[in-house]
TIRO-2110 file (N, C-alpha, C; in Angstrom, 1 decimal):
// TIRO-2110
-14.8, -10.9, 3.7, N, 1, A
-13.6, -11.2, 2.9, CA, 1, A
-12.6, -11.8, 3.8, C, 1, A
-12.3, -13.1, 3.5, N, 2, A
-11.4, -13.8, 4.3, CA, 2, A
-10.2, -14.2, 3.5, C, 2, A
-9.3, -13.3, 3.3, N, 3, A
-8.0, -13.5, 2.6, CA, 3, A
-6.9, -13.3, 3.6, C, 3, A
-5.8, -14.1, 3.4, N, 4, A
-4.6, -13.8, 4.2, CA, 4, A
-3.9, -12.6, 3.6, C, 4, A
-3.0, -12.1, 4.4, N, 5, A
-2.2, -10.9, 3.9, CA, 5, A
-1.5, -11.3, 2.6, C, 5, A
-1.0, -12.5, 2.5, N, 6, A
-0.2, -12.9, 1.3, CA, 6, A
-1.2, -13.0, 0.1, C, 6, A
-2.4, -13.5, 0.3, N, 7, A
-3.3, -13.6, -0.8, CA, 7, A
-3.8, -12.2, -1.2, C, 7, A
-4.0, -11.3, -0.2, N, 8, A
-4.4, -9.9, -0.6, CA, 8, A
-3.2, -9.2, -1.3, C, 8, A
-2.0, -9.4, -0.9, N, 9, A
-0.9, -8.8, -1.6, CA, 9, A
-0.8, -9.2, -3.0, C, 9, A
-1.0, -10.5, -3.3, N, 10, A
-1.0, -11.0, -4.6, CA, 10, A
-2.1, -10.4, -5.5, C, 10, A
-3.3, -10.4, -4.9, N, 11, A
-4.4, -9.8, -5.7, CA, 11, A
-4.2, -8.3, -5.9, C, 11, A
-3.7, -7.6, -4.9, N, 12, A
-3.4, -6.2, -5.1, CA, 12, A
-2.4, -5.9, -6.2, C, 12, A
-1.3, -6.8, -6.2, N, 13, A
-0.3, -6.6, -7.3, CA, 13, A
-1.0, -6.8, -8.6, C, 13, A
-1.9, -7.7, -8.8, N, 14, A
-2.6, -7.9, -10.0, CA, 14, A
-3.4, -6.6, -10.4, C, 14, A
-4.1, -6.0, -9.4, N, 15, A
-4.8, -4.8, -9.6, CA, 15, A
-4.0, -3.6, -9.9, C, 15, A
-2.7, -3.6, -9.5, N, 16, A
-1.8, -2.5, -9.7, CA, 16, A
-1.0, -2.6, -11.0, C, 16, A
-1.2, -3.7, -11.7, N, 17, A
-0.4, -3.9, -12.9, CA, 17, A
-0.6, -2.7, -13.9, C, 17, A
0.4, -2.3, -14.5, N, 18, A
0.3, -1.3, -15.6, CA, 18, A
0.5, 0.1, -15.1, C, 18, A
0.7, 0.3, -13.8, N, 19, A
0.9, 1.7, -13.2, CA, 19, A
2.0, 1.6, -12.2, C, 19, A
3.1, 2.2, -12.5, N, 20, A
4.3, 2.1, -11.5, CA, 20, A
3.9, 2.7, -10.2, C, 20, A
3.2, 3.8, -10.1, N, 21, A
3.0, 4.4, -8.8, CA, 21, A
2.0, 3.6, -8.0, C, 21, A
1.0, 3.0, -8.7, N, 22, A
0.1, 2.0, -7.9, CA, 22, A
0.9, 0.8, -7.4, C, 22, A
1.8, 0.3, -8.3, N, 23, A
2.6, -0.8, -7.9, CA, 23, A
3.5, -0.4, -6.7, C, 23, A
4.0, 0.8, -6.7, N, 24, A
4.9, 1.3, -5.6, CA, 24, A
4.1, 1.4, -4.3, C, 24, A
2.8, 1.9, -4.4, N, 25, A
2.0, 2.1, -3.2, CA, 25, A
1.7, 0.7, -2.6, C, 25, A
1.2, -0.2, -3.5, N, 26, A
0.9, -1.6, -3.0, CA, 26, A
2.2, -2.2, -2.4, C, 26, A
3.3, -2.1, -3.1, N, 27, A
4.5, -2.7, -2.6, CA, 27, A
5.0, -2.1, -1.3, C, 27, A
4.8, -0.8, -1.1, N, 28, A
5.2, -0.2, 0.2, CA, 28, A
4.3, -0.8, 1.3, C, 28, A
3.0, -0.8, 1.1, N, 29, A
2.1, -1.4, 2.1, CA, 29, A
2.4, -2.8, 2.4, C, 29, A
2.7, -3.6, 1.3, N, 30, A
3.0, -5.0, 1.5, CA, 30, A
4.3, -5.2, 2.3, C, 30, A
5.4, -4.5, 1.8, N, 31, A
6.7, -4.6, 2.5, CA, 31, A
6.7, -4.1, 3.9, C, 31, A
5.8, -3.1, 4.2, N, 32, A
5.7, -2.6, 5.6, CA, 32, A
5.2, -3.7, 6.5, C, 32, A
4.3, -4.5, 5.9, N, 33, A
3.9, -5.7, 6.6, CA, 33, A
3.0, -5.5, 7.8, C, 33, A
2.1, -4.5, 7.8, N, 34, A
1.2, -4.3, 8.8, CA, 34, A
-0.3, -4.3, 8.3, C, 34, A
-0.5, -3.4, 7.4, N, 35, A
-1.9, -3.1, 7.1, CA, 35, A
-2.7, -4.2, 6.4, C, 35, A
-2.1, -5.1, 5.7, N, 36, A
-2.8, -6.2, 5.0, CA, 36, A
-3.1, -7.3, 6.0, C, 36, A
-2.5, -7.2, 7.2, N, 37, A
-2.8, -8.2, 8.3, CA, 37, A
-4.0, -7.7, 9.1, C, 37, A
-4.4, -6.5, 9.0, N, 38, A
-5.5, -6.0, 9.8, CA, 38, A
-6.8, -6.2, 9.1, C, 38, A
-7.7, -6.9, 9.8, N, 39, A
-9.0, -7.2, 9.2, CA, 39, A
-9.9, -5.9, 9.0, C, 39, A
-9.7, -4.9, 10.0, N, 40, A
-10.5, -3.7, 9.8, CA, 40, A
-10.1, -3.0, 8.6, C, 40, A
-8.8, -2.9, 8.2, N, 41, A
-8.3, -2.3, 7.0, CA, 41, A
-8.8, -3.1, 5.8, C, 41, A
-8.6, -4.3, 5.8, N, 42, A
-9.0, -5.2, 4.6, CA, 42, A
-10.5, -5.1, 4.4, C, 42, A
-11.3, -5.1, 5.4, N, 43, A
-12.7, -5.1, 5.3, CA, 43, A
-13.3, -3.8, 4.8, C, 43, A
-12.6, -2.7, 5.2, N, 44, A
-13.2, -1.4, 4.9, CA, 44, A
-12.5, -0.7, 3.7, C, 44, A
-11.3, -1.1, 3.3, N, 45, A
-10.5, -0.4, 2.3, CA, 45, A
-10.1, -1.2, 1.1, C, 45, A
-10.3, -2.5, 1.2, N, 46, A
-9.9, -3.3, 0.0, CA, 46, A
-11.1, -4.0, -0.6, C, 46, A
-11.1, -3.9, -1.9, N, 47, A
-12.2, -4.5, -2.7, CA, 47, A
-11.6, -5.5, -3.6, C, 47, A
-12.2, -6.7, -3.6, N, 48, A
-11.7, -7.8, -4.5, CA, 48, A
-12.8, -7.9, -5.6, C, 48, A
-12.3, -7.8, -6.8, N, 49, A
-13.2, -7.9, -7.9, CA, 49, A
-13.1, -9.3, -8.5, C, 49, A
-14.2, -9.8, -9.0, N, 50, A
-14.3, -11.1, -9.5, CA, 50, A
-14.7, -11.0, -11.0, C, 50, A
-14.3, -12.0, -11.7, N, 51, A
-14.6, -12.2, -13.2, CA, 51, A
-16.1, -12.6, -13.3, C, 51, A
-16.9, -11.8, -13.9, N, 52, A
-18.4, -12.1, -13.9, CA, 52, A
-18.6, -13.4, -14.7, C, 52, A
-17.7, -13.9, -15.5, N, 53, A
-17.9, -15.1, -16.3, CA, 53, A
-17.3, -16.3, -15.6, C, 53, A
-16.6, -16.2, -14.5, N, 54, A
-16.1, -17.3, -13.7, CA, 54, A
-16.6, -17.1, -12.3, C, 54, A
-17.7, -17.6, -11.9, N, 55, A
-18.3, -17.4, -10.6, CA, 55, A
-17.3, -17.8, -9.5, C, 55, A
-17.1, -16.8, -8.5, N, 56, A
-16.3, -17.1, -7.4, CA, 56, A
-14.8, -16.9, -7.6, C, 56, A
-14.3, -16.7, -8.8, N, 57, A
-12.9, -16.6, -9.0, CA, 57, A
-12.4, -15.1, -8.9, C, 57, A
-11.5, -14.9, -8.0, N, 58, A
-10.9, -13.5, -7.8, CA, 58, A
-10.0, -13.2, -8.9, C, 58, A
-10.1, -12.0, -9.4, N, 59, A
-9.1, -11.6, -10.4, CA, 59, A
-8.2, -10.5, -10.0, C, 59, A
-8.6, -9.6, -9.1, N, 60, A
-7.8, -8.5, -8.7, CA, 60, A
-8.4, -7.8, -7.4, C, 60, A
-7.5, -7.1, -6.7, N, 61, A
-8.0, -6.4, -5.5, CA, 61, A
-7.5, -4.9, -5.7, C, 61, A
-8.2, -4.0, -5.1, N, 62, A
-7.9, -2.6, -5.1, CA, 62, A
-8.1, -2.0, -3.8, C, 62, A
-7.2, -1.0, -3.4, N, 63, A
-7.3, -0.3, -2.2, CA, 63, A
-8.0, 1.0, -2.5, C, 63, A
-9.0, 1.4, -1.7, N, 64, A
-9.7, 2.7, -1.8, CA, 64, A
-8.9, 3.6, -0.9, C, 64, A
-7.9, 4.2, -1.4, N, 65, A
-6.9, 5.0, -0.7, CA, 65, A
-7.6, 6.2, 0.0, C, 65, A
-8.6, 6.8, -0.6, N, 66, A
-9.3, 7.9, 0.0, CA, 66, A
-10.0, 7.5, 1.2, C, 66, A
-10.7, 6.4, 1.2, N, 67, A
-11.4, 5.8, 2.3, CA, 67, A
-10.4, 5.5, 3.4, C, 67, A
-9.2, 4.9, 3.1, N, 68, A
-8.2, 4.5, 4.1, CA, 68, A
-7.8, 5.8, 4.8, C, 68, A
-7.5, 6.9, 4.1, N, 69, A
-7.1, 8.1, 4.8, CA, 69, A
-8.2, 8.7, 5.6, C, 69, A
-9.4, 8.7, 5.1, N, 70, A
-10.5, 9.2, 5.9, CA, 70, A
-10.7, 8.4, 7.2, C, 70, A
-10.6, 7.1, 7.1, N, 71, A
-10.8, 6.3, 8.3, CA, 71, A
-9.6, 6.5, 9.3, C, 71, A
-8.4, 6.7, 8.8, N, 72, A
-7.3, 7.0, 9.6, CA, 72, A
-7.4, 8.3, 10.3, C, 72, A
-7.9, 9.4, 9.6, N, 73, A
-8.1, 10.7, 10.2, CA, 73, A
-9.2, 10.7, 11.3, C, 73, A
-10.2, 9.9, 11.1, N, 74, A
-11.3, 9.8, 12.0, CA, 74, A
-11.1, 8.9, 13.2, C, 74, A
-9.9, 8.2, 13.2, N, 75, A
-9.6, 7.3, 14.3, CA, 75, A
-10.2, 5.9, 14.2, C, 75, A
-10.8, 5.6, 13.0, N, 76, A
-11.4, 4.3, 12.8, CA, 76, A
-10.3, 3.2, 12.5, C, 76, A
-9.1, 3.7, 12.2, N, 77, A
-8.0, 2.8, 12.0, CA, 77, A
-6.9, 3.1, 13.0, C, 77, A
-7.0, 2.9, 14.3, N, 78, A
-6.0, 3.3, 15.3, CA, 78, A
-4.7, 2.6, 15.0, C, 78, A
-3.6, 3.4, 15.2, N, 79, A
-2.3, 2.9, 14.9, CA, 79, A
-1.3, 3.9, 15.5, C, 79, A
0.0, 3.5, 15.4, N, 80, A
1.1, 4.3, 15.8, CA, 80, A
1.3, 5.4, 14.8, C, 80, A
2.0, 6.5, 15.1, N, 81, A
2.3, 7.6, 14.2, CA, 81, A
3.1, 7.1, 13.0, C, 81, A
4.0, 6.2, 13.2, N, 82, A
4.8, 5.7, 12.0, CA, 82, A
4.0, 4.8, 11.1, C, 82, A
3.1, 4.0, 11.7, N, 83, A
2.2, 3.2, 10.9, CA, 83, A
1.2, 4.0, 10.1, C, 83, A
0.7, 5.1, 10.7, N, 84, A
-0.1, 6.1, 9.9, CA, 84, A
0.7, 6.7, 8.8, C, 84, A
1.9, 7.1, 9.1, N, 85, A
2.8, 7.7, 8.1, CA, 85, A
3.0, 6.8, 6.9, C, 85, A
3.2, 5.5, 7.2, N, 86, A
3.5, 4.6, 6.0, CA, 86, A
2.2, 4.5, 5.2, C, 86, A
1.0, 4.4, 5.8, N, 87, A
-0.2, 4.3, 5.1, CA, 87, A
-0.4, 5.6, 4.3, C, 87, A
-0.1, 6.8, 4.9, N, 88, A
-0.3, 8.0, 4.2, CA, 88, A
0.7, 8.1, 3.0, C, 88, A
1.9, 7.7, 3.2, N, 89, A
2.9, 7.8, 2.1, CA, 89, A
2.5, 6.8, 0.9, C, 89, A
2.0, 5.6, 1.3, N, 90, A
1.5, 4.7, 0.2, CA, 90, A
0.3, 5.4, -0.5, C, 90, A
-0.6, 6.0, 0.2, N, 91, A
-1.7, 6.6, -0.4, CA, 91, A
-1.2, 7.8, -1.3, C, 91, A
-0.2, 8.5, -0.9, N, 92, A
0.4, 9.6, -1.7, CA, 92, A
0.9, 9.1, -3.0, C, 92, A
1.6, 7.9, -2.9, N, 93, A
2.1, 7.3, -4.2, CA, 93, A
1.0, 7.0, -5.1, C, 93, A
-0.2, 6.6, -4.5, N, 94, A
-1.3, 6.2, -5.3, CA, 94, A
-2.2, 7.4, -5.8, C, 94, A
-1.8, 8.6, -5.4, N, 95, A
-2.5, 9.8, -5.9, CA, 95, A
-3.2, 10.7, -4.9, C, 95, A
-3.2, 10.2, -3.6, N, 96, A
-3.9, 11.0, -2.6, CA, 96, A
-2.9, 12.1, -2.1, C, 96, A
-3.3, 13.4, -2.0, N, 97, A
-2.4, 14.4, -1.5, CA, 97, A
-1.9, 14.1, -0.1, C, 97, A
-0.6, 14.2, 0.1, N, 98, A
0.0, 13.9, 1.4, CA, 98, A
1.1, 14.9, 1.7, C, 98, A
1.3, 15.3, 3.0, N, 99, A
2.4, 16.2, 3.4, CA, 99, A
3.6, 15.3, 3.7, C, 99, A
4.4, 15.1, 2.7, N, 100, A
5.5, 14.2, 2.8, CA, 100, A
6.5, 14.7, 3.9, C, 100, A
6.7, 16.0, 4.0, N, 101, A
7.6, 16.5, 5.0, CA, 101, A
7.2, 16.1, 6.4, C, 101, A
5.9, 16.1, 6.7, N, 102, A
5.4, 15.8, 8.0, CA, 102, A
5.5, 14.3, 8.3, C, 102, A
5.5, 13.5, 7.2, N, 103, A
5.5, 12.0, 7.4, CA, 103, A
6.9, 11.4, 7.6, C, 103, A
7.9, 12.0, 7.1, N, 104, A
9.2, 11.4, 7.0, CA, 104, A
10.0, 11.4, 8.4, C, 104, A
9.7, 12.5, 9.2, N, 105, A
10.5, 12.7, 10.4, CA, 105, A
10.4, 11.6, 11.4, C, 105, A
9.3, 10.9, 11.5, N, 106, A
9.2, 9.9, 12.6, CA, 106, A
9.5, 8.5, 12.1, C, 106, A
10.0, 8.3, 10.9, N, 107, A
10.2, 6.9, 10.4, CA, 107, A
11.6, 6.4, 10.8, C, 107, A
11.7, 5.2, 11.1, N, 108, A
13.0, 4.5, 11.4, CA, 108, A
13.7, 4.2, 10.1, C, 108, A
14.9, 3.7, 10.2, N, 109, A
15.7, 3.5, 9.0, CA, 109, A
15.1, 2.4, 8.1, C, 109, A
14.5, 1.4, 8.6, N, 110, A
13.9, 0.4, 7.8, CA, 110, A
12.7, 1.0, 7.0, C, 110, A
11.9, 1.8, 7.6, N, 111, A
10.8, 2.3, 6.9, CA, 111, A
11.2, 3.4, 5.9, C, 111, A
12.2, 4.2, 6.2, N, 112, A
12.8, 5.1, 5.3, CA, 112, A
13.3, 4.4, 4.0, C, 112, A
13.9, 3.3, 4.3, N, 113, A
14.5, 2.5, 3.1, CA, 113, A
13.3, 2.0, 2.3, C, 113, A
12.2, 1.5, 2.9, N, 114, A
11.1, 1.0, 2.2, CA, 114, A
10.4, 2.2, 1.4, C, 114, A
10.4, 3.4, 1.9, N, 115, A
9.8, 4.5, 1.2, CA, 115, A
10.7, 4.9, 0.0, C, 115, A
12.0, 4.9, 0.3, N, 116, A
12.9, 5.2, -0.8, CA, 116, A
12.8, 4.3, -2.0, C, 116, A
12.7, 3.0, -1.7, N, 117, A
12.6, 2.0, -2.7, CA, 117, A
11.2, 2.1, -3.5, C, 117, A
10.2, 2.5, -2.7, N, 118, A
8.9, 2.7, -3.4, CA, 118, A
8.9, 3.9, -4.3, C, 118, A
9.5, 4.9, -3.8, N, 119, A
9.6, 6.1, -4.7, CA, 119, A
10.4, 5.8, -5.9, C, 119, A
11.5, 5.1, -5.8, N, 120, A
12.3, 4.7, -7.0, CA, 120, A
11.5, 3.9, -7.9, C, 120, A
10.7, 2.9, -7.4, N, 121, A
9.8, 2.1, -8.2, CA, 121, A
8.8, 3.0, -9.0, C, 121, A
8.2, 3.9, -8.2, N, 122, A
7.2, 4.8, -8.9, CA, 122, A
7.8, 5.6, -10.0, C, 122, A
9.1, 5.9, -9.9, N, 123, A
9.8, 6.7, -10.9, CA, 123, A
10.3, 5.8, -12.0, C, 123, A
10.2, 4.5, -11.9, N, 124, A
10.8, 3.6, -12.9, CA, 124, A
12.2, 3.3, -12.7, C, 124, A
12.8, 3.7, -11.6, N, 125, A
14.2, 3.5, -11.3, CA, 125, A
14.4, 2.2, -10.5, C, 125, A
15.2, 1.3, -11.0, N, 126, A
15.4, 0.1, -10.3, CA, 126, A
16.6, 0.2, -9.4, C, 126, A
16.6, -0.5, -8.3, N, 127, A
17.8, -0.6, -7.5, CA, 127, A
18.0, -2.0, -7.0, C, 127, A
19.2, -2.5, -6.9, N, 128, A
19.3, -3.9, -6.4, CA, 128, A
19.3, -3.8, -4.9, C, 128, A
19.5, -5.0, -4.2, N, 129, A
19.4, -5.0, -2.8, CA, 129, A
20.6, -4.3, -2.1, C, 129, A
21.6, -4.0, -2.8, N, 130, A
22.8, -3.3, -2.2, CA, 130, A
22.7, -1.8, -2.4, C, 130, A
21.6, -1.3, -3.0, N, 131, A
21.4, 0.1, -3.1, CA, 131, A
22.0, 0.7, -4.4, C, 131, A
22.6, -0.2, -5.2, N, 132, A
23.2, 0.3, -6.5, CA, 132, A
22.1, 0.5, -7.5, C, 132, A
22.1, 1.7, -8.1, N, 133, A
21.0, 2.0, -9.1, CA, 133, A
21.4, 1.4, -10.4, C, 133, A
20.4, 0.8, -11.0, N, 134, A
20.6, 0.1, -12.3, CA, 134, A
19.9, 1.0, -13.4, C, 134, A
END
C-alpha cells in the first residue's frame, strides 16, 4: 500500500463517516501527524477497501485499532511514550478500552489540546479555534 499520509487521512475520513467517535479517532491520529507517516503502521493497521464494481478505485480506509494496540504492546511499533499515548487515546475513542488516566499525564499542551478537541468532536460538541464552545 503506497499512499501518502494525506491520502490515507482522506480515505480514513471517508471510512469514518457517520460515526462521531470514529471521526474523532481518525482526526486525532491525523492531527497528531505521526502515525499515518509510518509505513509500518499503515502496512499493518490500515486497510483500504475498493469498490468491486470499479477496479482499482479506493473508496475508504479503516484502522484496525485492536491490531494497532497489540503491535504497540508487543513492541512492533516502537515509539515514544507520548506517541504511544496518542495512539492509545485514538483507539479508545474508536472503542478499544484504554486507561485514560495513565495516558494523559505525559502529554504536552499541544497534544492535550488535540485530545480535548477529539473528545469534544466525539461528543458532538463543536468548538472554534479560539476555544469557544458553539
